[in-house]
N, CA, C and O atoms as a GROMACS GRO file, in nm:
protein
  336
    1UNK      N    1   1.740  -3.135   1.792
    1UNK     CA    2   1.654  -3.048   1.840
    1UNK      C    3   1.710  -2.883   1.775
    1UNK      O    4   1.646  -2.779   1.794
    2UNK      N    5   1.815  -2.891   1.712
    2UNK     CA    6   1.834  -2.783   1.646
    2UNK      C    7   1.794  -2.753   1.517
    2UNK      O    8   1.722  -2.655   1.498
    3UNK      N    9   1.835  -2.836   1.410
    3UNK     CA   10   1.738  -2.866   1.315
    3UNK      C   11   1.556  -2.782   1.309
    3UNK      O   12   1.502  -2.696   1.240
    4UNK      N   13   1.527  -2.845   1.393
    4UNK     CA   14   1.401  -2.813   1.459
    4UNK      C   15   1.346  -2.688   1.464
    4UNK      O   16   1.253  -2.643   1.398
    5UNK      N   17   1.447  -2.607   1.592
    5UNK     CA   18   1.414  -2.517   1.606
    5UNK      C   19   1.457  -2.414   1.498
    5UNK      O   20   1.372  -2.327   1.478
    6UNK      N   21   1.598  -2.400   1.404
    6UNK     CA   22   1.616  -2.342   1.300
    6UNK      C   23   1.465  -2.327   1.234
    6UNK      O   24   1.400  -2.229   1.197
    7UNK      N   25   1.443  -2.445   1.235
    7UNK     CA   26   1.257  -2.413   1.109
    7UNK      C   27   1.213  -2.393   1.129
    7UNK      O   28   1.154  -2.313   1.056
    8UNK      N   29   1.162  -2.418   1.245
    8UNK     CA   30   1.060  -2.291   1.370
    8UNK      C   31   1.088  -2.156   1.389
    8UNK      O   32   0.996  -2.105   1.453
    9UNK      N   33   1.195  -2.057   1.354
    9UNK     CA   34   1.224  -1.965   1.396
    9UNK      C   35   1.224  -1.903   1.254
    9UNK      O   36   1.186  -1.788   1.236
   10UNK      N   37   1.287  -2.012   1.112
   10UNK     CA   38   1.234  -1.989   0.988
   10UNK      C   39   1.137  -1.909   0.924
   10UNK      O   40   1.121  -1.807   0.857
   11UNK      N   41   1.079  -2.005   0.977
   11UNK     CA   42   0.864  -2.045   0.933
   11UNK      C   43   0.842  -1.917   0.980
   11UNK      O   44   0.826  -1.828   0.896
   12UNK      N   45   0.836  -1.878   1.149
   12UNK     CA   46   0.800  -1.763   1.257
   12UNK      C   47   0.847  -1.637   1.128
   12UNK      O   48   0.750  -1.598   1.064
   13UNK      N   49   0.979  -1.576   1.090
   13UNK     CA   50   1.019  -1.492   1.050
   13UNK      C   51   0.965  -1.495   0.914
   13UNK      O   52   0.906  -1.398   0.866
   14UNK      N   53   0.983  -1.601   0.851
   14UNK     CA   54   0.889  -1.637   0.685
   14UNK      C   55   0.693  -1.527   0.737
   14UNK      O   56   0.634  -1.436   0.680
   15UNK      N   57   0.670  -1.588   0.836
   15UNK     CA   58   0.484  -1.569   0.834
   15UNK      C   59   0.514  -1.389   0.898
   15UNK      O   60   0.441  -1.305   0.845
   16UNK      N   61   0.617  -1.335   1.007
   16UNK     CA   62   0.645  -1.184   0.992
   16UNK      C   63   0.644  -1.131   0.880
   16UNK      O   64   0.557  -1.046   0.861
   17UNK      N   65   0.703  -1.151   0.814
   17UNK     CA   66   0.739  -1.133   0.653
   17UNK      C   67   0.659  -1.053   0.592
   17UNK      O   68   0.671  -0.933   0.565
   18UNK      N   69   0.535  -1.164   0.561
   18UNK     CA   70   0.462  -1.202   0.478
   18UNK      C   71   0.321  -1.055   0.532
   18UNK      O   72   0.268  -0.962   0.472
   19UNK      N   73   0.310  -1.117   0.693
   19UNK     CA   74   0.234  -1.031   0.728
   19UNK      C   75   0.282  -0.891   0.720
   19UNK      O   76   0.196  -0.807   0.692
   20UNK      N   77   0.389  -0.856   0.737
   20UNK     CA   78   0.412  -0.664   0.750
   20UNK      C   79   0.337  -0.661   0.571
   20UNK      O   80   0.264  -0.576   0.519
   21UNK      N   81   0.407  -0.821   0.503
   21UNK     CA   82   0.370  -0.704   0.355
   21UNK      C   83   0.267  -0.673   0.330
   21UNK      O   84   0.240  -0.566   0.275
   22UNK      N   85   0.169  -0.780   0.371
   22UNK     CA   86   0.056  -0.763   0.355
   22UNK      C   87  -0.028  -0.692   0.414
   22UNK      O   88  -0.130  -0.663   0.350
   23UNK      N   89  -0.015  -0.650   0.530
   23UNK     CA   90  -0.048  -0.486   0.576
   23UNK      C   91  -0.010  -0.388   0.484
   23UNK      O   92  -0.101  -0.316   0.444
   24UNK      N   93   0.110  -0.365   0.437
   24UNK     CA   94   0.148  -0.234   0.397
   24UNK      C   95   0.112  -0.249   0.212
   24UNK      O   96   0.131  -0.149   0.142
   25UNK      N   97   0.087  -0.310   0.181
   25UNK     CA   98  -0.018  -0.354   0.076
   25UNK      C   99  -0.120  -0.281   0.037
   25UNK      O  100  -0.151  -0.200  -0.051
   26UNK      N  101  -0.198  -0.374   0.205
   26UNK     CA  102  -0.354  -0.318   0.230
   26UNK      C  103  -0.335  -0.180   0.240
   26UNK      O  104  -0.419  -0.120   0.173
   27UNK      N  105  -0.262  -0.108   0.296
   27UNK     CA  106  -0.232   0.041   0.359
   27UNK      C  107  -0.265   0.112   0.144
   27UNK      O  108  -0.362   0.155   0.081
   28UNK      N  109  -0.085   0.077   0.106
   28UNK     CA  110  -0.107   0.076  -0.045
   28UNK      C  111  -0.213   0.100  -0.107
   28UNK      O  112  -0.210   0.192  -0.188
   29UNK      N  113  -0.366   0.006  -0.083
   29UNK     CA  114  -0.421   0.005  -0.199
   29UNK      C  115  -0.564   0.034  -0.119
   29UNK      O  116  -0.649   0.013  -0.205
   30UNK      N  117  -0.619   0.064  -0.021
   30UNK     CA  118  -0.664   0.225   0.037
   30UNK      C  119  -0.566   0.393   0.034
   30UNK      O  120  -0.622   0.502   0.026
   31UNK      N  121  -0.503   0.384   0.037
   31UNK     CA  122  -0.420   0.512   0.058
   31UNK      C  123  -0.507   0.556  -0.161
   31UNK      O  124  -0.583   0.644  -0.200
   32UNK      N  125  -0.446   0.453  -0.229
   32UNK     CA  126  -0.497   0.401  -0.364
   32UNK      C  127  -0.641   0.498  -0.398
   32UNK      O  128  -0.658   0.597  -0.470
   33UNK      N  129  -0.746   0.406  -0.295
   33UNK     CA  130  -0.828   0.435  -0.345
   33UNK      C  131  -0.947   0.552  -0.286
   33UNK      O  132  -1.040   0.612  -0.340
   34UNK      N  133  -0.908   0.549  -0.194
   34UNK     CA  134  -0.978   0.660  -0.114
   34UNK      C  135  -0.865   0.829  -0.161
   34UNK      O  136  -0.933   0.926  -0.197
   35UNK      N  137  -0.764   0.841  -0.158
   35UNK     CA  138  -0.682   0.930  -0.199
   35UNK      C  139  -0.631   0.969  -0.360
   35UNK      O  140  -0.590   1.074  -0.408
   36UNK      N  141  -0.654   0.846  -0.411
   36UNK     CA  142  -0.592   0.878  -0.581
   36UNK      C  143  -0.745   0.817  -0.629
   36UNK      O  144  -0.794   0.920  -0.675
   37UNK      N  145  -0.807   0.753  -0.639
   37UNK     CA  146  -0.915   0.743  -0.716
   37UNK      C  147  -1.098   0.851  -0.631
   37UNK      O  148  -1.192   0.912  -0.683
   38UNK      N  149  -1.065   0.824  -0.520
   38UNK     CA  150  -1.285   0.886  -0.477
   38UNK      C  151  -1.221   1.015  -0.548
   38UNK      O  152  -1.261   1.040  -0.662
   39UNK      N  153  -1.094   1.128  -0.471
   39UNK     CA  154  -1.105   1.271  -0.554
   39UNK      C  155  -1.175   1.273  -0.696
   39UNK      O  156  -1.289   1.316  -0.713
   40UNK      N  157  -1.086   1.214  -0.808
   40UNK     CA  158  -1.108   1.149  -0.952
   40UNK      C  159  -1.231   1.184  -0.994
   40UNK      O  160  -1.278   1.274  -1.064
   41UNK      N  161  -1.293   1.043  -0.905
   41UNK     CA  162  -1.458   0.997  -0.972
   41UNK      C  163  -1.536   1.143  -0.944
   41UNK      O  164  -1.583   1.216  -1.031
   42UNK      N  165  -1.536   1.169  -0.792
   42UNK     CA  166  -1.586   1.252  -0.707
   42UNK      C  167  -1.590   1.389  -0.815
   42UNK      O  168  -1.704   1.425  -0.841
   43UNK      N  169  -1.520   1.441  -0.856
   43UNK     CA  170  -1.479   1.538  -1.002
   43UNK      C  171  -1.558   1.594  -1.089
   43UNK      O  172  -1.607   1.703  -1.118
   44UNK      N  173  -1.556   1.439  -1.138
   44UNK     CA  174  -1.597   1.374  -1.284
   44UNK      C  175  -1.780   1.360  -1.273
   44UNK      O  176  -1.878   1.400  -1.336
   45UNK      N  177  -1.757   1.301  -1.185
   45UNK     CA  178  -1.906   1.261  -1.218
   45UNK      C  179  -2.009   1.330  -1.113
   45UNK      O  180  -2.124   1.287  -1.100
   46UNK      N  181  -1.962   1.433  -1.043
   46UNK     CA  182  -2.089   1.542  -0.944
   46UNK      C  183  -2.069   1.737  -1.067
   46UNK      O  184  -1.992   1.807  -1.133
   47UNK      N  185  -2.233   1.718  -1.006
   47UNK     CA  186  -2.275   1.799  -1.112
   47UNK      C  187  -2.235   1.950  -1.013
   47UNK      O  188  -2.270   2.054  -1.068
   48UNK      N  189  -2.197   1.959  -0.937
   48UNK     CA  190  -2.234   2.044  -0.803
   48UNK      C  191  -2.042   2.136  -0.845
   48UNK      O  192  -1.947   2.071  -0.887
   49UNK      N  193  -2.039   2.222  -0.830
   49UNK     CA  194  -1.931   2.305  -0.856
   49UNK      C  195  -1.801   2.236  -0.788
   49UNK      O  196  -1.814   2.180  -0.679
   50UNK      N  197  -1.697   2.241  -0.842
   50UNK     CA  198  -1.573   2.202  -0.716
   50UNK      C  199  -1.558   2.346  -0.610
   50UNK      O  200  -1.574   2.459  -0.656
   51UNK      N  201  -1.536   2.329  -0.510
   51UNK     CA  202  -1.499   2.327  -0.423
   51UNK      C  203  -1.331   2.386  -0.393
   51UNK      O  204  -1.306   2.452  -0.292
   52UNK      N  205  -1.270   2.366  -0.451
   52UNK     CA  206  -1.080   2.414  -0.460
   52UNK      C  207  -1.056   2.340  -0.624
   52UNK      O  208  -1.088   2.232  -0.674
   53UNK      N  209  -0.969   2.481  -0.682
   53UNK     CA  210  -0.972   2.402  -0.791
   53UNK      C  211  -0.948   2.267  -0.895
   53UNK      O  212  -1.030   2.176  -0.889
   54UNK      N  213  -0.874   2.261  -0.956
   54UNK     CA  214  -0.892   2.146  -0.960
   54UNK      C  215  -0.697   2.043  -1.034
   54UNK      O  216  -0.664   1.930  -1.071
   55UNK      N  217  -0.629   2.182  -1.014
   55UNK     CA  218  -0.465   2.139  -0.974
   55UNK      C  219  -0.456   2.090  -0.870
   55UNK      O  220  -0.354   2.027  -0.841
   56UNK      N  221  -0.563   2.105  -0.778
   56UNK     CA  222  -0.537   2.086  -0.645
   56UNK      C  223  -0.582   1.910  -0.600
   56UNK      O  224  -0.500   1.840  -0.540
   57UNK      N  225  -0.764   1.840  -0.651
   57UNK     CA  226  -0.771   1.750  -0.696
   57UNK      C  227  -0.572   1.702  -0.797
   57UNK      O  228  -0.464   1.669  -0.749
   58UNK      N  229  -0.595   1.714  -0.871
   58UNK     CA  230  -0.516   1.629  -0.951
   58UNK      C  231  -0.363   1.592  -0.870
   58UNK      O  232  -0.294   1.490  -0.868
   59UNK      N  233  -0.350   1.726  -0.805
   59UNK     CA  234  -0.177   1.722  -0.728
   59UNK      C  235  -0.187   1.652  -0.602
   59UNK      O  236  -0.087   1.623  -0.536
   60UNK      N  237  -0.326   1.618  -0.561
   60UNK     CA  238  -0.320   1.524  -0.422
   60UNK      C  239  -0.364   1.357  -0.442
   60UNK      O  240  -0.369   1.252  -0.378
   61UNK      N  241  -0.388   1.407  -0.567
   61UNK     CA  242  -0.493   1.286  -0.635
   61UNK      C  243  -0.330   1.181  -0.664
   61UNK      O  244  -0.315   1.059  -0.655
   62UNK      N  245  -0.228   1.293  -0.700
   62UNK     CA  246  -0.115   1.235  -0.790
   62UNK      C  247  -0.007   1.188  -0.682
   62UNK      O  248   0.060   1.086  -0.693
   63UNK      N  249   0.000   1.284  -0.565
   63UNK     CA  250   0.033   1.220  -0.465
   63UNK      C  251   0.026   1.126  -0.404
   63UNK      O  252   0.120   1.048  -0.389
   64UNK      N  253  -0.127   1.106  -0.340
   64UNK     CA  254  -0.138   1.058  -0.278
   64UNK      C  255  -0.133   0.778  -0.413
   64UNK      O  256  -0.122   0.661  -0.379
   65UNK      N  257  -0.152   0.862  -0.541
   65UNK     CA  258  -0.081   0.759  -0.667
   65UNK      C  259   0.058   0.675  -0.615
   65UNK      O  260   0.074   0.553  -0.609
   66UNK      N  261   0.167   0.797  -0.575
   66UNK     CA  262   0.251   0.802  -0.501
   66UNK      C  263   0.311   0.703  -0.440
   66UNK      O  264   0.378   0.605  -0.475
   67UNK      N  265   0.259   0.766  -0.302
   67UNK     CA  266   0.272   0.721  -0.208
   67UNK      C  267   0.216   0.542  -0.192
   67UNK      O  268   0.280   0.456  -0.132
   68UNK      N  269   0.069   0.521  -0.270
   68UNK     CA  270   0.072   0.398  -0.277
   68UNK      C  271   0.170   0.311  -0.368
   68UNK      O  272   0.187   0.194  -0.337
   69UNK      N  273   0.224   0.357  -0.461
   69UNK     CA  274   0.368   0.271  -0.531
   69UNK      C  275   0.410   0.224  -0.393
   69UNK      O  276   0.362   0.123  -0.342
   70UNK      N  277   0.533   0.326  -0.312
   70UNK     CA  278   0.564   0.344  -0.281
   70UNK      C  279   0.574   0.239  -0.112
   70UNK      O  280   0.661   0.185  -0.044
   71UNK      N  281   0.468   0.255  -0.113
   71UNK     CA  282   0.420   0.149  -0.013
   71UNK      C  283   0.451   0.007  -0.038
   71UNK      O  284   0.522  -0.075   0.020
   72UNK      N  285   0.360   0.005  -0.166
   72UNK     CA  286   0.376  -0.130  -0.249
   72UNK      C  287   0.560  -0.152  -0.263
   72UNK      O  288   0.602  -0.267  -0.281
   73UNK      N  289   0.650  -0.044  -0.254
   73UNK     CA  290   0.740  -0.125  -0.357
   73UNK      C  291   0.812  -0.190  -0.152
   73UNK      O  292   0.883  -0.287  -0.130
   74UNK      N  293   0.750  -0.082  -0.039
   74UNK     CA  294   0.809  -0.136   0.054
   74UNK      C  295   0.802  -0.274   0.055
   74UNK      O  296   0.888  -0.363   0.052
   75UNK      N  297   0.653  -0.274   0.061
   75UNK     CA  298   0.589  -0.466   0.075
   75UNK      C  299   0.662  -0.538   0.056
   75UNK      O  300   0.708  -0.627   0.128
   76UNK      N  301   0.703  -0.480  -0.138
   76UNK     CA  302   0.749  -0.679  -0.142
   76UNK      C  303   0.849  -0.660  -0.092
   76UNK      O  304   0.881  -0.772  -0.053
   77UNK      N  305   0.988  -0.539  -0.042
   77UNK     CA  306   1.114  -0.552  -0.008
   77UNK      C  307   1.104  -0.641   0.086
   77UNK      O  308   1.185  -0.733   0.097
   78UNK      N  309   0.992  -0.624   0.171
   78UNK     CA  310   0.992  -0.703   0.324
   78UNK      C  311   0.977  -0.863   0.233
   78UNK      O  312   1.057  -0.953   0.259
   79UNK      N  313   0.890  -0.878   0.150
   79UNK     CA  314   0.899  -1.038   0.082
   79UNK      C  315   1.067  -1.086   0.042
   79UNK      O  316   1.097  -1.205   0.032
   80UNK      N  317   1.136  -1.007   0.028
   80UNK     CA  318   1.275  -1.035  -0.016
   80UNK      C  319   1.356  -1.095   0.130
   80UNK      O  320   1.462  -1.156   0.114
   81UNK      N  321   1.297  -1.073   0.282
   81UNK     CA  322   1.321  -1.154   0.392
   81UNK      C  323   1.295  -1.271   0.353
   81UNK      O  324   1.389  -1.336   0.398
   82UNK      N  325   1.195  -1.372   0.273
   82UNK     CA  326   1.199  -1.457   0.310
   82UNK      C  327   1.288  -1.610   0.286
   82UNK      O  328   1.328  -1.669   0.186
   83UNK      N  329   1.292  -1.630   0.396
   83UNK     CA  330   1.428  -1.770   0.388
   83UNK      C  331   1.344  -1.915   0.348
   83UNK      O  332   1.244  -1.957   0.407
   84UNK      N  333   1.406  -1.972   0.242
   84UNK     CA  334   1.411  -2.060   0.172
   84UNK      C  335   1.426  -2.178   0.278
   84UNK      O  336   1.435  -2.294   0.239
   0.00000   0.00000   0.00000
């Protein structure tokens, strides 16, 4: 009975780790798309004058790219908790 319970506990722990990693990776993709790509595309393809200096757009997009990478790396760390 204890082997079955241990296996069930491992499976639940693995699924929780995978769910957390998936959530964080999805958040990383959203931050990259909304904060990193959208401002770059809107300034590149817009004919209207910029409301903010170009360095602000570049700086904020770069910060979002970095945050996205950090979130992705944290998600990968969750996957290290998987038990065989």
